[in-house]
Every structure is written in structure tokens, then in C-alpha cells.
N, C-alpha and C positions, 0 to 999 in steps of 0.2 A: 618506372620507379612507380607510374602514373596507376598502373596497370598492376601494381601492388596493392594501390591508397584505395581503387576504384571495387578489388575483390575485400580488400579492408570493409570498408562501404554498404557495400551490397551483401553481407554474414550478415545471416536471422537473431543473431544477437545486439549489435550495432542497431539494426534499422527497431528491433523490440525495443532494446536502453532510449532510443531518440522517444520513441512512442512517449513511454514510460513518462515522461522529462515533460514533455509537452500538457501531458494528459491531468501530469501530479501542479505545473501551474497550476494549469485551468484550478485546477480542484484547490488546491493554495486559496487562489482568489475565494473561487463558494466561500471557505473552512473562513477567509477574510469576514467576508460580508457578514456572515450568519453568525461571528460571533460580536464585528462593532452594530453590524443594525437589530438583531434580531433578542441576540442571548443578553449583550450587558445592558441597554435600556430597561425592560423588566427589573435585572441586580440591580441596576441604579434607583428604581421609584422607591425596592425593597428596603437599599438600606438610607433611602431619605431624602432622593433625589442628586444621589452624588451622577455626574457622567464623570467616569475613568478615566477618557481620551483623553478627561479638562485636570486631572490631576497630577500635580509638580509642584517642584521647590525647588524656588528663585533664588539661583547661588548667586547672581551679583543684576541690578535692578541694570534697564536699557536708562540709556542715557539718547544724549540729543548727535553720540556719533555710533555709538551704540547698543546691538541690542542687550533683549536681558540675557545670561545666562541660566540655563534652565532643565533642571531631572525630568525628564519626563515619566515617572514610574505606573502613571494612569498605562501609557500609553504597556511600559514591559506589561503590566496585569494582564491588557491586552492580549498579549503578546502570546504570555503564556496562555491565558484558555486556550489560544487558535490551538498553538500546540498541541494541546494536549486532547482536542476533540480527533486535528488529521491523526493522532498519535491512535487513538482510540479507530480510527476508521480503518486505517491500516490492520490495525491487529484483524478487525472481524476481518478481512482482507484473506489475511494468509492462513487467519482459523478456517476459515467458509474454503479454504485450496486445498489446506492440510487434508481437513473430512475429505473432501472426495478421489485426496487421494491417495487417503487410509478407506475407503470406499475400495475403489479399487485391486487395492492390492489384497484385502478382504474373497473380495472372488478367487473361488476354488480354480484353479485350473484343470484345462483340460487332464486327463489322464496320459501321461505318454503309452507313445506308442509300443506294439505287444518286440520285444526281440524278435532275434530269427528265428532262435532257438525256443522261444514261445511260440510263434508262426509254424513252426517247422513240429511241435510237439501236438497244435492245432489238427491243422492236416493230418496227419500221419489219424491220431483219435475219431475223425471220421471216419478217415476210410476202412480203420475197424471196427467204426463201426455200422459202418455201409455193409460189413461182409457178412 
């Protein structure tokens, strides 16, 4: 069982997938920071100084014993913007890969090797020319 597991883990697809997940997680953090720290502040200023991360609806006020129950729709808006940016970035990567694949497919293939009959006919032709 350990031998099969090792063979499974060492396959190229599994390793590639693991690398993709790690890079994807790091990319997600970068995009989250981009949205939170770069994109949303200017949008908030344009909308009159609104801080989206603080937009919320209070469902139940806080008491001495319990915290307030709130719906943080501003954080949800930030998350939607993060998703759109990530989806667009992935779209651009996939579009680039597809473009590269298309260029590779468009390259003309080498002409097929002549058949045995064609080679034989060529030799006959050359012999006749030499006589």
C-alpha cells in the first residue's frame, strides 16, 4: 500500500496540482491585499469617504453579555471584487496558454517521408537519367 501511495504522490500531475494550489493560495493573498489596500480606498473616497470593510447592518445590538450580531455586507463586496480580479487574471493566463498552443498547432508539420514506392521510383528515374 505504501508503494502504491508513493507512486501516486510522485506522479507529475499530483505534484503539479500541489504546486498550483500553493501558488494559488499565495496569489489569493496578493489579490486580497490589492483589493483591500489599493483598490477599495480610492473607491471609498470617490463615494464620499466610505470604508467598505466597515459597512454593516446591525441585526442585534451588543449587550453586556453578548456581542452585536451584524451582517458585514462591505466585506462581502470586497470579496466579490477579489473574486472578479482573480477570475480575470486566471482568464488572462488561460487565454495566453491557449494562444501559445494555437501557435504551436499552426506550425506546419514536416512533410511525411516518401513511401517505399516513391523512393524506388526516384532511384529508377536517377538510373535512367545517368544512362
